[in-house]
Backbone as CSV, one residue per row, in Angstrom:
resi,resn,N_x,N_y,N_z,CA_x,CA_y,CA_z,C_x,C_y,C_z
1,MET,-4.160,-13.506,-1.980,-4.123,-12.087,-2.254,-5.314,-11.422,-1.567
2,LEU,-5.047,-10.315,-0.921,-6.078,-9.512,-0.282,-6.409,-8.344,-1.206
3,VAL,-7.683,-8.097,-1.445,-8.098,-6.976,-2.290,-8.842,-5.973,-1.418
4,LEU,-8.343,-4.736,-1.394,-8.949,-3.657,-0.623,-9.303,-2.502,-1.546
5,THR,-10.335,-1.784,-1.201,-10.736,-0.596,-1.951,-10.483,0.627,-1.077
6,ARG,-9.797,1.608,-1.622,-9.482,2.837,-0.903,-9.882,4.035,-1.740
7,ARG,-10.246,5.104,-1.076,-10.549,6.370,-1.741,-9.302,7.254,-1.682
8,VAL,-9.333,8.340,-2.424,-8.237,9.300,-2.395,-8.084,9.814,-0.964
9,GLY,-6.865,9.779,-0.439,-6.582,10.226,0.919,-6.571,9.108,1.940
10,GLU,-7.034,7.918,1.586,-7.058,6.795,2.525,-5.817,5.924,2.340
11,SER,-5.459,5.191,3.411,-4.205,4.443,3.426,-4.404,2.975,3.757
12,ILE,-3.365,2.216,3.440,-3.249,0.814,3.811,-1.945,0.663,4.567
13,ARG,-1.956,-0.100,5.654,-0.729,-0.403,6.400,-0.310,-1.822,6.075
14,ILE,0.937,-1.992,5.694,1.513,-3.301,5.411,2.569,-3.532,6.471
15,GLY,2.288,-4.462,7.374,3.148,-4.622,8.538,2.998,-3.402,9.432
16,ASP,4.012,-3.137,10.248,3.962,-1.978,11.137,4.682,-0.761,10.571
17,HIS,5.436,-0.934,9.477,6.321,0.143,9.054,6.075,0.673,7.652
18,ILE,5.132,0.107,6.912,4.902,0.543,5.532,3.479,1.076,5.409
19,ARG,3.356,2.262,4.820,2.044,2.891,4.607,1.921,3.240,3.126
20,LEU,0.812,2.821,2.520,0.519,3.117,1.121,-0.736,3.972,1.090
21,THR,-0.624,5.203,0.568,-1.730,6.156,0.551,-2.093,6.507,-0.885
22,VAL,-3.387,6.503,-1.193,-3.855,6.933,-2.515,-3.867,8.452,-2.505
23,ARG,-3.072,9.064,-3.371,-2.969,10.518,-3.412,-3.906,11.148,-4.427
24,GLY,-4.134,10.459,-5.545,-4.980,11.040,-6.570,-5.394,10.010,-7.600
25,LYS,-6.473,10.324,-8.315,-6.977,9.434,-9.365,-7.530,10.295,-10.481
26,VAL,-6.928,10.166,-11.651,-7.400,10.872,-12.834,-7.476,9.848,-13.951
27,GLY,-8.698,9.497,-14.336,-8.873,8.475,-15.364,-8.266,7.164,-14.907
28,GLY,-7.401,6.593,-15.720,-6.726,5.351,-15.368,-5.397,5.550,-14.671
29,HIS,-5.036,6.788,-14.340,-3.781,7.079,-13.664,-4.039,7.240,-12.166
30,ILE,-3.323,6.467,-11.370,-3.467,6.501,-9.924,-2.139,6.965,-9.330
31,THR,-2.178,7.981,-8.479,-0.979,8.447,-7.791,-1.020,7.934,-6.363
32,VAL,0.059,7.251,-5.965,0.153,6.708,-4.612,1.423,7.217,-3.955
33,ALA,1.379,7.346,-2.633,2.555,7.674,-1.838,2.841,6.471,-0.964
34,LEU,4.104,6.103,-0.871,4.506,4.940,-0.096,5.593,5.360,0.873
35,THR,5.369,5.119,2.156,6.367,5.402,3.181,6.889,4.076,3.695
36,ALA,8.220,3.912,3.672,8.837,2.647,4.074,10.141,2.927,4.807
37,PRO,10.602,1.988,5.634,11.896,2.154,6.293,13.016,2.263,5.257
38,ALA,14.126,2.858,5.653,15.226,3.117,4.731,15.798,1.844,4.109
39,GLY,15.735,0.708,4.769,16.320,-0.510,4.235,15.437,-1.296,3.290
40,VAL,14.213,-0.842,3.051,13.265,-1.581,2.219,13.376,-1.092,0.781
41,ASN,13.575,-2.026,-0.162,13.687,-1.693,-1.572,12.294,-1.653,-2.199
42,VAL,11.990,-0.588,-2.938,10.685,-0.434,-3.594,10.931,-0.252,-5.089
43,THR,10.294,-1.115,-5.913,10.439,-1.005,-7.361,9.063,-1.100,-8.013
44,ASP,8.974,-0.622,-9.245,7.722,-0.781,-9.981,7.746,-2.120,-10.703
45,ASP,6.721,-2.398,-11.497,6.607,-3.722,-12.114,7.648,-3.998,-13.185
46,THR,8.439,-2.992,-13.577,9.516,-3.222,-14.536,10.853,-3.413,-13.829
47,ASP,10.822,-3.562,-12.497,12.019,-3.752,-11.666,12.969,-2.567,-11.701
48,THR,12.456,-1.392,-11.995,13.270,-0.190,-11.914,12.590,0.773,-10.964
49,ASP,13.354,1.617,-10.341,12.760,2.602,-9.440,12.698,3.977,-10.101
50,THR,12.757,4.026,-11.436,12.737,5.313,-12.126,11.381,5.996,-12.030
51,ALA,10.301,5.229,-11.879,8.968,5.832,-11.801,8.653,6.324,-10.395
52,LEU,9.501,5.987,-9.427,9.257,6.363,-8.041,10.001,7.654,-7.735
53,LEU,9.271,8.683,-7.396,9.865,9.977,-7.089,9.854,10.195,-5.586
54,PRO,10.983,10.596,-5.007,10.962,10.885,-3.577,10.058,12.075,-3.297
55,CYS,9.194,11.968,-2.268,8.317,13.107,-1.962,8.849,13.871,-0.765
56,ARG,8.856,13.309,0.404,9.400,14.031,1.554,10.194,13.068,2.406
57,ARG,11.184,13.585,3.066,12.049,12.724,3.874,11.541,12.736,5.312
58,ILE,11.337,11.557,5.855,10.946,11.395,7.241,12.115,10.711,7.936
59,TRP,12.363,11.041,9.166,13.506,10.501,9.891,13.531,8.980,9.807
60,ARG,14.595,8.435,9.264,14.820,6.995,9.094,13.796,6.309,8.200
61,ARG,13.078,7.066,7.408,12.099,6.496,6.481,12.256,7.164,5.132
62,ARG,11.775,6.481,4.110,11.758,7.061,2.781,10.310,7.151,2.330
63,CYS,9.993,8.207,1.624,8.641,8.374,1.090,8.759,8.516,-0.417
64,TYR,7.994,7.710,-1.133,7.992,7.748,-2.580,6.607,8.124,-3.080
65,GLU,6.578,8.741,-4.241,5.317,9.011,-4.904,5.430,8.453,-6.317
66,ALA,4.402,7.730,-6.733,4.414,7.124,-8.063,3.048,7.296,-8.705
67,THR,3.049,7.546,-10.017,1.816,7.569,-10.783,1.806,6.314,-11.636
68,LEU,0.804,5.481,-11.416,0.727,4.183,-12.075,-0.554,4.073,-12.884
69,LEU,-0.524,3.253,-13.898,-1.720,2.948,-14.669,-2.441,1.787,-14.017
70,MET,-3.722,1.658,-14.306,-4.475,0.524,-13.800,-3.803,-0.759,-14.287
71,GLY,-3.614,-1.712,-13.382,-2.975,-2.969,-13.723,-1.493,-3.010,-13.423
72,ASP,-0.858,-1.844,-13.148,0.557,-1.817,-12.783,0.736,-2.286,-11.351
73,SER,1.974,-2.603,-10.986,2.235,-3.080,-9.630,3.498,-2.457,-9.062
74,LEU,3.588,-2.502,-7.747,4.780,-2.105,-7.001,5.262,-3.301,-6.212
75,ARG,6.563,-3.498,-6.160,7.136,-4.546,-5.328,7.822,-3.873,-4.146
76,ILE,7.446,-4.313,-2.945,7.980,-3.742,-1.710,8.802,-4.827,-1.040
77,GLY,10.107,-4.609,-0.956,10.978,-5.655,-0.431,10.987,-6.838,-1.385
78,ARG,11.178,-8.034,-0.854,11.189,-9.236,-1.689,9.836,-9.915,-1.772
79,ASP,9.024,-9.760,-0.734,7.851,-10.612,-0.581,6.504,-9.955,-0.848
80,VAL,6.425,-8.639,-0.886,5.125,-7.965,-0.980,4.968,-7.315,-2.358
81,THR,3.828,-7.573,-2.992,3.498,-6.950,-4.272,2.115,-6.323,-4.154
82,VAL,1.989,-5.094,-4.651,0.713,-4.381,-4.633,0.321,-4.094,-6.078
83,TRP,-0.862,-4.586,-6.491,-1.392,-4.337,-7.825,-2.428,-3.240,-7.735
84,ILE,-2.283,-2.233,-8.563,-3.253,-1.149,-8.618,-4.398,-1.603,-9.520
85,GLY,-5.595,-1.519,-9.026,-6.758,-1.982,-9.767,-7.139,-3.398,-9.390
86,GLY,-6.387,-4.013,-8.487,-6.703,-5.364,-8.049,-6.379,-6.414,-9.076
87,GLY,-5.662,-6.042,-10.148,-5.314,-6.979,-11.223,-4.402,-8.077,-10.717
88,GLY,-3.347,-8.354,-11.397,-2.367,-9.308,-10.918,-2.641,-10.737,-11.293
89,GLN,-3.866,-11.093,-11.555,-4.175,-12.445,-11.974,-4.758,-12.392,-13.373
90,ALA,-4.373,-13.347,-14.196,-4.816,-13.356,-15.589,-6.341,-13.441,-15.651
91,GLY,-6.919,-12.680,-16.543,-8.356,-12.719,-16.741,-9.152,-11.856,-15.793
92,ARG,-8.496,-11.243,-14.827,-9.193,-10.390,-13.875,-9.007,-8.936,-14.287
93,PRO,-10.061,-8.230,-14.635,-9.901,-6.857,-15.111,-9.492,-5.913,-13.992
94,ALA,-8.574,-5.009,-14.307,-8.187,-3.976,-13.359,-9.179,-2.839,-13.507
95,ARG,-9.728,-2.361,-12.397,-10.731,-1.311,-12.507,-10.737,-0.427,-11.266
96,ALA,-11.303,0.735,-11.455,-11.550,1.659,-10.354,-12.891,2.308,-10.631
97,SER,-13.715,2.390,-9.611,-15.035,2.973,-9.823,-15.145,4.268,-9.028
98,GLY,-15.587,5.317,-9.697,-15.754,6.598,-9.030,-14.460,7.084,-8.411
99,ALA,-14.509,7.419,-7.141,-13.328,7.909,-6.435,-12.554,6.781,-5.769
100,GLN,-12.998,5.548,-5.945,-12.353,4.422,-5.282,-11.322,3.761,-6.177
101,VAL,-10.282,3.222,-5.534,-9.233,2.493,-6.223,-9.144,1.113,-5.589
102,ARG,-9.173,0.103,-6.418,-9.071,-1.271,-5.934,-7.603,-1.685,-5.979
103,MET,-7.087,-2.222,-4.871,-5.693,-2.643,-4.793,-5.616,-4.074,-4.303
104,GLY,-4.810,-4.873,-4.979,-4.571,-6.244,-4.563,-3.210,-6.327,-3.900
105,ILE,-3.145,-6.896,-2.701,-1.893,-7.004,-1.952,-1.555,-8.474,-1.799
106,ASP,-0.395,-8.859,-2.304,0.090,-10.225,-2.195,1.257,-10.194,-1.217
107,ALA,1.055,-10.751,-0.022,2.065,-10.715,1.032,2.070,-12.051,1.774
108,PRO,3.186,-12.402,2.405,3.206,-13.628,3.211,2.200,-13.540,4.360
109,LEU,1.768,-14.693,4.860,0.767,-14.723,5.933,1.227,-14.015,7.203
110,GLU,2.528,-14.002,7.463,3.011,-13.376,8.702,3.044,-11.849,8.627
111,VAL,2.795,-11.277,7.450,2.765,-9.821,7.290,1.313,-9.363,7.388
112,ALA,1.024,-8.552,8.397,-0.340,-8.047,8.596,-0.613,-6.915,7.607
113,VAL,-1.778,-6.962,6.961,-2.202,-5.912,6.036,-3.568,-5.430,6.502
114,HIS,-3.671,-4.113,6.774,-4.917,-3.549,7.296,-5.207,-2.216,6.638
115,ARG,-6.486,-1.843,6.618,-6.834,-0.464,6.310,-6.289,0.388,7.452
116,GLU,-5.943,1.625,7.190,-5.322,2.495,8.196,-6.172,2.617,9.464
117,GLU,-7.489,2.805,9.302,-8.344,2.991,10.474,-8.435,1.717,11.308
118,VAL,-8.395,0.554,10.676,-8.413,-0.714,11.410,-7.091,-0.910,12.150
119,TYR,-5.986,-0.566,11.494,-4.666,-0.659,12.120,-4.623,0.165,13.400
120,HIS,-5.118,1.400,13.363,-5.110,2.256,14.560,-6.038,1.718,15.644
121,ARG,-7.171,1.179,15.248,-8.094,0.595,16.221,-7.461,-0.603,16.931
122,ILE,-6.766,-1.446,16.190,-6.100,-2.615,16.774,-5.014,-2.178,17.746
123,HIS,-4.181,-1.225,17.334,-3.055,-0.814,18.175,-3.471,0.059,19.349
124,SER,-4.575,0.763,19.257,-5.036,1.539,20.416,-5.715,0.633,21.434
125,ALA,-6.206,-0.528,21.028,-6.878,-1.456,21.946,-5.901,-2.385,22.651
126,GLN,-4.681,-2.506,22.183,-3.746,-3.451,22.783,-3.397,-3.151,24.240
127,PRO,-3.123,-1.914,24.648,-2.819,-1.678,26.068,-3.986,-2.083,26.973
128,ALA,-5.215,-1.844,26.541,-6.375,-2.220,27.344,-6.451,-3.738,27.499
129,ARG,-6.147,-4.470,26.461,-6.165,-5.926,26.532,-5.095,-6.441,27.494
130,ARG,-3.940,-5.817,27.497,-2.871,-6.249,28.399,-3.264,-6.046,29.862
131,ARG,-3.937,-4.941,30.173,-4.372,-4.704,31.549,-5.422,-5.708,31.990
132,GLU,-6.304,-6.091,31.075,-7.350,-7.056,31.431,-6.769,-8.421,31.750
133,CYS,-5.659,-8.780,31.118,-5.059,-10.096,31.316,-4.296,-10.198,32.637
134,VAL,-3.916,-9.082,33.219,-3.102,-9.103,34.450,-3.952,-9.244,35.671
């Protein structure tokens, strides 16, 4: 499991097509927006999508907004689980300090998980690397 800390307005990229953004934090309630391709199923920790509200429609993508309590989780597809507060393991307290939110991401090794700014840095450097190799 990878544990990342994000502030309100900051994002995490899961693979190339999923973006999880912290929208707000009030006490123990965390609001997140999740953008995913149309074929990806997103559910909360009770296996229902009733807590997920559609926010805006992007061409061939779906955007959801959810307000979760510390310790709750979202399941993205079959293999990826995101715990709000970094919980997910017994005995580990879910917490958020100040404006930061701790998130634990459990994903297969072949799925890249990056902070948004690192993701952009990696993808903007790839064309330069290809030219150097030729």
